[in-house]
C-alpha positions in Angstrom: 0.0 0.0 0.0 2.8 2.4 0.9 4.5 1.6 -2.3 1.4 2.6 -4.3 0.9 5.7 -2.2 4.4 7.0 -2.6 5.4 5.7 -6.0 2.1 5.2 -7.8 -1.5 6.5 -7.6 -3.7 6.0 -4.6 -6.8 7.9 -3.6 -5.7 7.9 0.1 -2.8 10.2 -0.8 -4.9 13.4 0.0 -5.6 12.1 3.5 -2.0 12.4 4.4 -1.3 15.9 3.0 -2.0 17.7 6.3 0.5 15.4 8.2 3.0 15.8 5.4 2.8 19.6 5.6 3.3 19.4 9.3 6.3 17.1 8.8 7.8 19.5 6.3 7.3 22.5 8.5 9.0 20.7 11.5 11.9 19.6 9.2 12.4 23.2 7.9 12.3 24.8 11.3 14.7 22.3 12.8 17.3 22.7 10.0 16.9 26.5 10.2 17.6 26.4 14.0 20.8 24.5 13.4 21.9 26.8 10.6 21.5 30.0 12.7 23.1 28.3 15.8 20.1 28.1 18.1 20.6 24.4 18.1 24.2 23.3 18.4 26.1 20.8 16.2 29.1 18.9 17.5 32.3 19.5 15.5 34.6 16.5 15.0 38.3 16.9 15.1 38.6 14.7 12.0 36.5 15.1 8.8 33.0 13.6 8.7 31.5 12.3 5.5 27.7 11.8 5.7 26.2 9.4 3.2 22.4 9.6 3.3 19.1 9.9 1.4 16.5 12.5 0.9 13.9 9.7 0.8 13.2 6.7 3.0 13.8 3.2 1.9 16.6 1.3 0.2 18.5 3.6 -2.2 21.8 1.6 -2.2 23.3 3.7 0.6 25.1 0.8 2.5 26.8 -0.6 -0.6 28.0 2.9 -1.4 29.4 3.3 2.1 31.3 0.0 1.7 32.6 1.1 -1.6 33.8 4.4 -0.3 35.5 2.7 2.6 37.5 0.5 0.3 38.3 3.4 -2.0 39.6 5.6 0.8 41.6 2.7 2.3 43.3 2.3 -1.1 44.3 6.0 -0.8 46.0 5.2 2.5 43.4 6.7 4.8 42.4 5.2 8.1 38.6 5.1 8.0 36.0 4.6 10.7 32.2 4.4 10.5 29.4 5.5 12.7 25.7 4.8 12.6 22.6 5.2 14.7 22.2 1.4 14.6 18.6 1.3 13.6 16.9 -2.0 14.5 19.4 -2.8 17.2 19.4 -2.3 20.9 22.4 -2.4 23.1 22.6 -2.3 26.9 25.3 0.4 26.6 26.0 3.2 24.1 28.2 4.0 22.3 28.8 0.5 21.1 32.0 -0.3 19.2 31.5 -3.4 17.2 33.6 -6.6 17.4 33.4 -10.1 16.0 30.8 -11.1 18.5 28.4 -8.1 18.1 25.0 -9.2 16.8 22.5 -7.4 14.6 20.1 -7.4 17.6 22.7 -5.2 19.4 24.0 -3.0 16.6 21.5 -3.2 13.7 21.8 -4.9 10.3 23.8 -2.3 8.3 26.6 -1.7 10.9 27.3 -5.4 11.3 27.3 -5.8 7.5 29.8 -2.9 7.1 32.0 -4.2 9.9 32.1 -7.7 8.5 32.7 -6.6 4.9 35.4 -3.9 5.5 37.0 -4.7 8.9 37.2 -1.0 9.8 36.2 0.4 13.2 32.4 0.8 13.5 30.5 2.4 16.3 26.8 2.9 16.9 24.9 5.3 19.2 21.6 7.2 19.0 23.7 10.3 19.2 26.3 9.9 16.5 28.6 12.4 18.0 29.1 9.9 20.9 29.9 7.2 18.4 32.5 9.4 16.8 34.1 10.3 20.1 34.2 6.6 21.1 36.1 5.7 17.9 38.5 8.6 18.3 39.3 7.5 21.8 40.4 4.1 20.6 41.7 4.6 17.0 43.8 6.9 15.0 41.5 7.8 12.1 41.8 10.2 9.2 38.2 10.3 8.2 34.8 9.0 9.6 31.8 8.0 7.4 28.4 8.1 8.9 26.0 5.6 7.4 22.8 7.6 7.0 22.3 10.7 9.0 21.9 13.4 6.3 19.2 14.8 8.5 21.1 14.3 11.8 22.2 17.9 12.1 23.5 17.5 15.6 26.7 16.1 14.1 28.5 18.7 12.0 29.6 17.3 8.7 32.4 18.3 6.2 31.2 16.4 3.1 27.6 15.4 2.2 26.9 12.6 -0.2 23.2 12.1 -1.2 22.2 8.7 -2.7 19.3 8.7 -5.2 17.5 5.6 -6.5 17.8 5.9 -10.2 14.6 4.0 -10.9 12.2 5.3 -8.2 13.8 8.7 -7.8 11.7 10.7 -5.3 8.3 9.1 -5.9 5.5 11.7 -5.7 7.9 14.2 -4.2 6.0 14.7 -1.0 7.1 14.6 2.6 6.2 11.7 4.8 3.7 10.2 5.3 2.1 11.4 2.0 5.3 10.6 0.2 8.8 9.1 0.8 10.7 12.4 1.3 12.5 13.3 4.5 13.6 16.5 2.8 12.5 18.0 -0.6 14.5 17.6 -3.8 15.9 21.1 -3.6 18.1 20.0 -0.7 20.4 18.5 -3.3 21.6 22.1 -4.1 23.6 22.1 -0.8 25.1 18.6 -0.9 28.7 18.0 -2.2 28.0 14.9 -4.3 25.0 13.2 -5.7 25.3 9.5 -6.4 22.5 8.0 -8.6 22.1 4.2 -8.0 21.6 2.7 -11.5 20.8 4.1 -14.8 18.0 6.7 -14.8 16.1 9.0 -17.1 16.0 12.2 -15.2 17.4 15.7 -15.2 19.7 15.4 -12.1 22.8 14.8 -14.1 22.1 17.9 -16.2 20.9 20.1 -13.3 23.8 19.2 -11.0 26.3 18.1 -13.7 29.4 19.2 -11.7 28.6 16.9 -8.8 26.4 14.0 -10.0 27.7 10.5 -10.7 26.1 7.2 -11.5 27.1 4.0 -9.6 26.2 0.5 -10.5 25.6 -2.3 -8.0 27.4 -5.4 -9.3 26.4 -8.9 -8.0 29.3 -11.1 -7.0 29.4 -14.9 -6.5 27.0 -16.7 -4.3 28.4 -17.5 -0.8 27.2 -20.4 1.4 26.3 -19.1 4.9 27.5 -22.3 6.6 30.7 -23.1 4.8 31.6 -19.8 3.1 32.0 -21.7 -0.1 31.7 -19.4 -3.2 29.9 -20.4 -6.4 28.7 -18.7 -9.6 25.0 -17.9 -9.2 24.3 -19.9 -12.4 25.3 -23.1 -10.6 22.5 -22.8 -8.0 19.2 -24.5 -8.9 15.6 -24.5 -7.6 16.2 -21.2 -5.8 13.8 -19.7 -3.3 14.9 -16.1 -3.1 14.0 -14.0 0.0 14.6 -10.3 0.8 14.0 -8.4 4.0 15.1 -5.0 2.7 13.3 -1.8 1.9 12.8 -2.6 -1.8 12.8 -6.4 -2.3 11.9 -6.1 -5.9 15.3 -4.7 -6.7 16.9 -7.9 -5.5 14.4 -10.1 -7.4 14.8 -8.0 -10.6 18.6 -8.4 -10.3 18.2 -12.2 -10.1 15.9 -12.2 -13.1 18.3 -10.1 -15.1 21.1 -12.6 -14.2 18.8 -15.5 -15.4 19.0 -17.2 -12.0 17.0 -20.4 -11.6 14.5 -18.8 -9.2 11.3 -20.8 -8.6 9.9 -18.8 -5.7 10.3 -15.3 -4.2 9.3 -14.1 -0.7 9.4 -10.5 0.5 9.8 -9.6 4.2 9.7 -6.3 6.0 12.9 -4.3 6.2 15.0 -5.3 9.3 13.0 -8.5 9.5 14.0 -10.7 12.5 14.6 -14.2 11.0 14.4 -17.5 12.9 15.3 -21.0 11.8 11.6 -22.1 11.9 10.5 -19.2 9.8 13.0 -19.8 7.0 12.4 -23.6 7.1 8.7 -22.8 6.5 9.7 -20.7 3.5 12.1 -23.1 1.8 12.4 -26.9 2.0 15.8 -28.7 2.3 15.4 -29.6 -1.4 15.4 -25.9 -2.4 18.3 -23.4 -2.4 17.5 -20.5 -0.1 19.1 -17.4 -1.5 19.1 -14.1 0.4 20.7 -10.6 0.4 23.9 -10.0 2.3 22.0 -7.7 4.7 19.7 -10.6 5.6 22.6 -13.1 5.8 24.3 -11.2 8.7 21.2 -12.0 10.8 21.1 -15.7 9.9 24.7 -17.0 10.3 24.2 -18.4 13.8 21.6 -20.9 12.6 22.5 -21.2 9.0 21.8 -24.5 7.1 23.7 -26.2 4.3 21.3 -25.0 1.6 21.4 -21.3 2.5 23.3 -18.9 0.3 23.6 -15.1 -0.1 24.6 -12.8 -2.9 27.0 -10.0 -2.0 27.1 -6.9 -4.2 29.8 -4.3 -4.9 29.1 -0.7 -5.7 31.0 0.4 -8.8 31.8 4.0 -8.0 33.1 6.2 -10.8 36.7 7.2 -10.3 36.0 11.0 -10.7 33.6 10.8 -7.7 36.3 9.3 -5.5 38.8 11.9 -6.7 36.3 14.7 -5.9 35.9 13.4 -2.4 39.7 13.1 -1.9 40.1 16.7 -3.2 37.5 17.9 -0.7 39.3 16.0 2.1 42.6 17.6 1.2 41.0 21.0 1.2 39.4 20.4 4.5 42.6 19.1 6.0 44.6 22.2 4.8 42.0 24.5 6.3 42.2 22.8 9.7 46.0 23.0 9.9 
């Protein structure tokens, strides 16, 4: 229903307009108060790169964060990551992730980022506390914040906005009438715009000097239990599941790759999986294939026939170079 309301046509749309206008007013006033200094932002001693969205839902933000981490590491930089840790609950904050940290404690995305990149990751409802916790334990050159474009309590040096190339901004309205946290004109003030996938839109023309297109490239299938890697084409009788914001993107990717998918099942974003739930979805004669984000929640009770499909973000070299130039400029200004 939400998908049709935000990205299609639904007669209930008009019922949400008053709430959307209220949301937009609150968002505007809140940002204005930070800009004029009536609400204070915490300034980090090392540069902060915020990677976020204007709209809610899966736009490819986490793969982009992973890709940026790897690119910055190749440049010789020591990188850390902070996140709110949505979907997780820890007894103590800030929480610095380690090999035993679960998604129930830290949330799906932080655990995925930590396992994929092996860089320091910290979560806290107040991201400034997570930044301080990392700096107390590590010598870092730059810190990325996974999401948080609207978290103005943390001062940022570089803003990267991710846009879904296919869905763009839906109907363009604030929540709950539409998917927007902030309106499209917020793109004027960000440093880079990354469009996830090919798209027919005017963003590349309108913001040509700072807009780049990334592609999400599927890798090999990985067995959750044994870590064996196989070409996706070798898997048969696949039951594909996705507990992400936009499951259709995952299923469309599998179809494009001509995977032998016989069944697809969508779950809510941040779905909590159990062995019994997944056994009900796929029999032992089927191959259960999931996203990497789902896999980080299922490793402790993984079965022999469970696989996941990691993806890499192919980020254009000029985008990486622009970020590095901005970092160099920021560093020189701080010295």
